[in-house]
N, C-alpha and C positions, 0 to 999 in steps of 0.2 A: 685638378677640378675636383670642387666639391660634389659628392655624390649624396642623394639623399636617403634617409632610412630605407630599408628593403628588407621583406622577409620572404627568404627562400621558402620556407614551408607552406605560405600562403600561395606565393605564385606557382609552385609544383601542383598544389591541390587544386588552384582554379584550372591550371591547363588540363590536368588529369580529369576532372569534372565535366569539361568541354569535350573529353575524347580526342585532344588533341596532341600529336607527337613533337617533341622539341624541333623536328625538321619542318613541320606544319608552322610552328611558331615562327621559327626563323623565316620561311618563305612569306609569310604574312607581314612580318616586320619590316622585309626588304620590299615587298610590294608597296607599304606604305612610305617608303623613302628614307627608311632608317636601316642602314647598313649592319647586319649582325651576321654571325655564322654560329651554326651549330655547337660549337665549343663554348660561345659566350652563354648561351641558354644553358647549358650544362653546369658553368661557371656560377651563374647565378642562383640556380637552383641547388648547389651544394654549399652557397655562402660563401664561395671563394673570391666573388667578385660582386660588386654593386651596379646597377645600370646607371647611366647618367639621367639626368632629368629628362631629356627628350626622348631615351631609350624606355624610361619608366611611362611617360604618357602614351607613347605608342603599345608598350606592353599591356597596359590597362585596357586600351582599346581592344587589343587582340585577344584578351582574356575576358573580357565583357565585365570588368570590374573597376571599380572606383581607385585613383591612385591611394586614397587613403588605407583601402585594403591591402595594397602592396606594402605600403608603409607600416601596416598593421598598428594603425593608430584609430582608435574610437572618433575623436573629434579633433580636430587642429587645435595645438595650443599656442604656436610660437607664430610669429610673422611669416616666417620661411615654409611652414607647415599648411597655413592658409592659403599662400601663394601656390605650392605645389598642388594643393587640393582642387584649386581652380584651373591648374595646368598652364601657368604663365612661367615664363623665363623671367629672370631678374631685369633683362632689358627690356622685355615686352611689356612688363608691368610698369617699370620707370617710364616708360615711354607714354603708357595710357594714363599714368597721374600726372605727367608733365614734370618729371623730376629726373635729375642726372642719374644714370645706372649707378656709377660709383657711389654717389651719396646713398641711393635706395640700398645697394648693398651693404654699406657701412651700417645702416639701420638695422637689417636682418643680423649682420654680425654681432652688434652690440646689443640686439635685442631691444632698441628704443625707438622712438618715433619722434623725428625732427621736422616732419613736413611741415609747410604752411597750412592755413585754412583750406585753401582751395586743394591743394593735394591731399589732405585728410578726407576732404568730402570724396573726392575722386577714388580714394583708396577703399573708402568705405564702400562706395557704390560698386566698384569693380571686383571686390572680393567678397560682396555680400555680406559686410560686417556690421554690427552696431557700434558705436562708440564705447561702450562698456566691454565688448568683445575685443576692441582694438586695445583698450586699456590692459585688459588681462593678458593679450598675446604679446605686449612689449614690458610686460613687469620684470625686470631683472629680480634676481635673488635678494631681497630684502628692499627693494627699491619700487614702491607701488608706482603704476604707470598712470599718474593722476595729473601730470603735467603737459597732457595733450592739448595743442592748439585749440582754440575755439575754432570750429568749422567755418562758419561764416556768421559774423557779429549779428545778431539779432535774426538770422535766418533759420531756414529748417536745416536738419542734418540730411536729410534724404528726399 
């Protein structure tokens, strides 16, 4: 399972600034329906292990911070980072934009966008992106993301 970027230092600092113990974080995450144990919290905070996407989303809630804070990124740069910042699983986002999950996952893996105009508009709206932001997020090394489909011929982008 692919695990998102994660900053143990930020997570520990956020927990400590709230005055929470690792046990309290464990209890709150379990209460939110994400089963973890205290050893997992310790492993995250020392960098031995990274949370799954679902664990990251709930941990951000428990620690009253953004997922991007825990990922230690200023602003999302890639399609995956934009999705994680908005707390979508690949399956949930693919469903929301009317795309097959495997096809969407390939887009993230390749850092390209192959959706049609309708899917592009849905992606822009769902992730709160502009077309230039999507182009930047899907630029591979040396490959400008300029071949994006026209969202709706003659229609507005958003």
